[in-house]
N, C-alpha and C positions, 0 to 999 in steps of 0.2 A: 389664864393666858393660853393662847393657841400653842399647840405643840408643833405646828407646821414649821418646816425649815426651807429656806430658799437657797438654791445653788447659784452662786454668782461666778461667771467665767469672764476673764479679761485676757484677750489675745493681744499681747504686746509685740514689740519688734524683737526683743531679746529673750522674752520668756512668756509662757502662758501660765497664768495664775488662776486658781479656783479656791473659793471659800464656801463654807456652810454657815449661814446666818440664821439665827432664830428670830422670833417675832419681837423680841425686846431689843434687837440690834446688836446682839453679842456674837462675835465670831467664834464658832465652836471648833473649827478646824480649817487649815489652809494647806495648799499643796501647789507645787509649780513644776514646770518642765522647761528646760532651756531650748532656745531656738537659734539657728545660725543664719547668717546672711550670705548671699552670693553676690560678688561684684565682678561680673564677667568682663566688664570694660570700665575704664575710668569714668566716674560719675554715675554708674549704674548701681542700683540696689534692688535685689530681687529675693524672693523666697518661694519655695515649693509649697503650695497650699496643702499637699499631702502631709507635709511635716507638721502643719498646724493641727491636723486631725490626730496624728500620732501623739503629739504633745498633749492634746486634750484628753484622749483616752488614757494616757499614762497618768496625768494629774488626777483625773477622776477615779482611776483605779486605786491610787494612793489614798485618796479621801475615804473611799469605800472600805479599804483594808484597815485603816486606822480608826475609823469611827462607824462601824457597821450599824449600830443602833441609831445613830443620828442619820446615817445615810437612808435608813428605812423610813425616815420622817420627811424626806424631801418631797415638797408639794408643788414646787414651781422652779423655773429657771429664768435667769436673766443674763444678757450678753453685753459685753463692752469690747471695743477693739480699736486697734490702730486705724487711723483715718487716712483717706486719700489713696489707698491702695486699689489696684485694678485686678480683679480676678475675671478672666475671660473664659466663658463656657460655651460649648456648642449645644446643638439641640438635644443631645443625649445627656447633657449635664457634665460632660468631660472637660477637664481643664485644657485649654489650647496653648497656653504660654505661661512661663513663670510669672507670679504676681509681681507687678511693678510697684514699689513702695513709695512712701511719702518723701523719703530723702533722695530719691532718684532724680537726677538733673538732665537726663537725655533730651527732654522735651522743651529745652529752653527756647529754641527757635520757634517751635509750635505755639508756645505761650505768647511770645511776642507777636506772632501772626494773628492769634485770636484777639489780642488787645488792639492791634492795628486795624483789623478788618471789622471788628464789632465793638467799638469803644463804648457804646451805650449799654451793653449787656451787664457791665460790672455792677450797676446799681441794682438790678434785679437779682443777680446771683450772689451779691454780698461781698465780692472780692474781685480784684484783678485776676486774670489768668496767670498762674505761676507754674513753673516747671514741676514743682512737687505735688501739685493738685491733680485730680484725676483726669479732667477733660483734655488737657494738652497731651497726655500720655496716649489717649486713644487716637488723637490726630497724628501723633508720631507713628503709631502702629499702622494706621491707614496708609501713610506715606512710605514706611520702611518695611512693613510686613503685610503687604496686601493680601496674601493667601491666608494668613491667620485672620486678618480683619474680616475677610469675606465669610468666615465660618462662625462669627460671633452671633450667638443667639441671646445671650444675656451677659451683662456686666454687673458683678457684685462687689461690694466692699468686703474686706477680710472677715469680719465677724459674721456677715451674712452668708458667707460660704460655709462657716461652721453650722449655721442654722439649717442650711440646705442638707447637710449630712445628718444632722440631728432629727430633722422632721420631713425632709423631702419637699419643703416649700421655699419658693423664691420671694423673699420679703426683705424690705429695708425699712429704715425709720428716718424721720425728718432730720435728726441731728447728723447722722452719718451721710445722708444724701446731700446735705448742705455743703459738705466738704468736697463733693465731686465737681462743683460748679455747674451742675445740670439742674439745680433746684431754684425756683423762685422763692427766696427765703421769707419774704413777707406773706406771700400767698400759700406757702408750704405745699407746693405742687411742682411736678416736673416742668422745667422751662424749655419748651420744645425748640425755640430758636437756637439755643446753645447746643442741644442735642443734634440738630440738623447741621450746625456748623462743624460738628465732629463726625459727621457721616452716620449718625445714629438716629433712632426714632424711639418713641415711647414704648413700643412693643418689646424693645430690648432692655427695658428697665424693670426692676422688680416692683411689686405692689408696695405702696407706701403706707405706713402707720405712724402714730405717735409712739415714742419709746416705751410708754407705760401700758400700751394696749397688748392684749393677747394676740400673738402672731401665728402660732401653729402648735400642734401637739406632737409630743415625742413619738417617733415611729416605733412599731413593734420590734423591728430588727435592731434598732439602736437601743431601745429599752432593754432588750435581752442582753446585748453586749455590755451595757453599763450597769445592769442590775437595778434598774429603775422601773417605775410603773409605766405601762403603755398609756399613751395619751396625756402624759404630764404636760401642763401648759407652759409655753415659752413666751416671755415678754418680748416685744420687738427689740428692746435694748437700744444701745446708742454708741456714738463715737467716744473714745476714751476721755477726751477733755471734758465734754459735757457730763458724762457719766461720773467722772471723778468729782465734778462739782456737786452732783447729788450726794456722793459719798461723804463729802465734808460738810454738807448742809448749805451750799451756796445755790440757793434756788430763787431768791427774790431780787428784784431790781435794786441795785446798789451794792449787792454782795460782790466781792472781788477776791481773787487769789493769784498768787505768783507760782508758777511751776518752774523748778530749777532741776531738770534732769539732763539727759544728753543734749536736748535742745532746751529752750526756755521760753516762757510766755507770760504775759499778764492778761488776765481774763476778767471781764466785768459783765455781770448779769444785767439785762435790760428787759423792759416790758414792750419793746418794739424793735424792729430791725434798725440798727444804728451803726452803719459802716462808714468808712472813709477810704474808698478804693484808691484814691490818688496818693494816699500815704501808706498804702499796703496794709490797711487795717481790715480785718475780716469781720463780717457780721453774719453769724451762722445761727441756726435754730438750736435752742436748748433741748435737753432731753425731757422736757415737760411741755404740755400744750401752752400756747400763748406766752411763751418766754423765748428770749433770744440771748445771745452773748456776743460781746464785742471783744476781739482778741488782737493783741499785738504780739507777733511771734519772732523769736530769734532762732537761727539755725544751729547755733552752738551755745551751750550754757555750761553745765558742769563738765562737759567734755573738754572745755578749755583748761580747767584745773587738772584733769587727768593728763592732758598733753604737756603742760608746763612741768608737772611733777616728773614725768619721764625725761623731759628736756634737761632738767636741772639735776638729774641723777639722784633724786630723793627716794627714800625707801618706799614711801606711799604718800597719799594725799594728806593723811593725818599728820605725818611728820612735817610736811611743808607748811601746813596751817599752823602748827605749833611754832615753827621758825618765824613765820610772819607775825604771829601774835607777840612773840618775845621781842622782836626788833621794832615792830611798828604797832604799838597798842591801839586798839580800835577807838579808844576814848581820847586819843591825842591827834591833833591835825597832822596830816602828811604834807611835807614841803611841796610846793607847786612845781619845783624843779625835778622831783623824782620821776622815774620813767612812767610813761603811759602805754596802754595796750589797747589795740583795736581788736575786738573779739570776733573777727569775721573769718574764722578758720574754715567755715563751710559756706561762705557767702553770707548774705543777710536777706531777711524778709521785710519786717517792719522796722523803720519806715522806708527803707531804701529799695527793696525789691530788686536785689542785684546778686544773683547766685555766683557771679564771677568775682565779686569783691573778696579780698583776702586780708587776713589779719597782719599785725606787726607791732613791734615795740618802737617807741620813739623816746628821745632824750636819754639814751644810754650814755654812760660815761665810765671812766676807769674806776670810779667809786661805786658803780652799780653792783648790788649784791643779789644772791638768790632770793633773799627775803623781799627786796624791792621788786623783783620781777614777779614773785608769787603774789605780792600785794597788787601790783598793777593788773594782773589777770583778774583777780577777784573784783577789783574796782571797775575794770573795763567791761566785764559782764554786767555789773550794776549800771554803768552808764548806758549800755545797750538797752537794758530794761527801762531806764528812764526815757530814752528815745521812744521806745515802744509805748510806755505809759502816756507820754505827751501826745502821741498819735491817737491813742484810744480816747483820751480826753477831748481831742479835736473832733471826734465823731459824735460827741454829745453824751458819752457814757460817764458814769460817776465812779470814782475810785476813792474809797475811804480806807479804813483799816483792811489789810489783806492777810489772808492765810498764806503761809509759805509751805509748799509741798515739793516733794521730789528729793532725790539723793542729796542735793546741795543744802537742803534744810537741816542736815545733821550737824552742820558747822555753826556754832553760836557766833563766832567771829563774823562769818559771812552774813548771817542773818542781821546782826547789828549794823554792819556796813551798808547793807541794802536798805534798812530802815532810814539810815542817815542820808543816803543818796536819793531815795524816792520821797523822802520827807512824809512818810506814812508809818503808822503803827503796823508792824508785822507780827504775826503770831504763828508758832508752830503747833502741831497737833499730834496727839498720841494715835498711832495706827494709820497715819496718812499714806503710808506706802501701799496700803490695800484699798485706797479710796475708790479706784475704778471697780474692783471686785465688789466692794460693799454697795456702791451705787447700782451695779448690775443686779445684785441680790434684792435691793430695795425695789427695783423695777419689776422683778419677778413677783414679789408680794403684791404690788399694785395691780398687776395683770390678773390676779385672782381676787381682787376686791379687798385686800388687806394692806396694811402698811402706811396708811395716811399719817399716823403718829410718827412712824419711822422717818418719813420724809422731812418732818420738821426737826428731827434729831440730828444735830451735828456731831462733831468729834470733840473729845475733851481737849482743852487747850493745855499745851505743855509749857510754853514760855512766851511771854510778850516782850517785844522790843520796841522802845520808843525812840524817835529821832533825837539825836544829841546835837543841840544847837551850837555847841562850842566848836565842833569840827566842820560844820556846814559851809562857812565862808571859804575855807580852803578847798572843799569838795566842789563848790560852785565854780571856782576859778579853774580847777583841774578839768571839770566838765566842759567849760568853754574852750579850753585848749584841745580837749579830745575832739570836739565838734569841728575845730579848724583843720584837723588832720584828714577829714573825710575826702575832700577834693583831691588831695595827693594820692590817696589810696585808690580812688576811682580812676585817676589818670593812668595808673599803672596797667590797666587793661583796656583803656579807652581807644 
């Protein structure tokens, strides 16, 4: 067995994580460094790219200090990162403006403008233009920060900025580029009409590779800083959702998973580009050649549970979940008259594409209890995921049994409720919180001609949850009522 070790780095929104993975797929060490957000104005979400690099150096120094012998065996690197962010660089490679992140909504008008002016582009780029995606942000900059825009020499995604500092090379991959809306997802090449619509051209875009290809070598300066070998190969890497899919083993058409973190999504792997822009369904490139994924995304997932926990004055989410379980057992039908919850605390993406939509409770009464409200929130997120899944199915994707990953997967009650709502087997996995890092490390091995066996290796199943038919009639009635509330919610900002 090879003694080679791959270093997998995942640049998230709240934390940068890094692992050391051996050729058998075992995580030998892990480290992390927290990141903070800046919200200078309502609806804005930014980070300083310099802080990403500081977090990266800190996390890697921790790995090196804790596992010096393993660190000496690092033979390759792979990257994963938050998608849809815009890092603007001048000709000298200097950052011109804070990185505008995936949950920034300032470019709402610009997204509407792109959809109105170029309605046929959505089929090529795999999605409607939305404020959180990259292209409208550049149109906003052109219109609101023309002096900054005029200096842009290159636009990079977040993880590609880390690569620039690691290697000095300007490179991206198909999966991350797909999330910019500047990629023709079927042809896997830059879509120049959309670039031109945003005032950009191909020369301002990085070189494109598949995620598993060798992208660049570690520079001498960085190698000395990190205590690694000069020239160490770096895989192109990919966006966090597709790279997480590699981590859990979702690589073939028909594989599917649900992510239940701050936001939430249902992702189905396909062997062709299969989107439905009219229903706000994304079709993006997977982190492997000749594969794509169809995604329905919610802007608020487990963050709804955090919100209602604070609202109800509960000690923590675990305490609220215990209260819900005690009062409303998941194996018993919930009365159709109990409160309902619209999970649109941050607007919604699939299928409504409405960042101004807001959440709310309905059917409250004098008899409403904290347990009922807690349950309504769990169920409302589930109903939002059912909306997203139906939209994904409308695009022609297949959704069978689904892995459940993200912080929300820690709740057995919520996992069973989601299985009941989605009418699909769900299963949780051991170690899924590191799936993006593991996927990145697998890509590192592939870039040096190793790791094919690792690619087929998923994660060990923790628990399987089967739909409970006895509670589904009540859930179907409650879902119908949930759907009838949407027009009223939309009318509040119409």
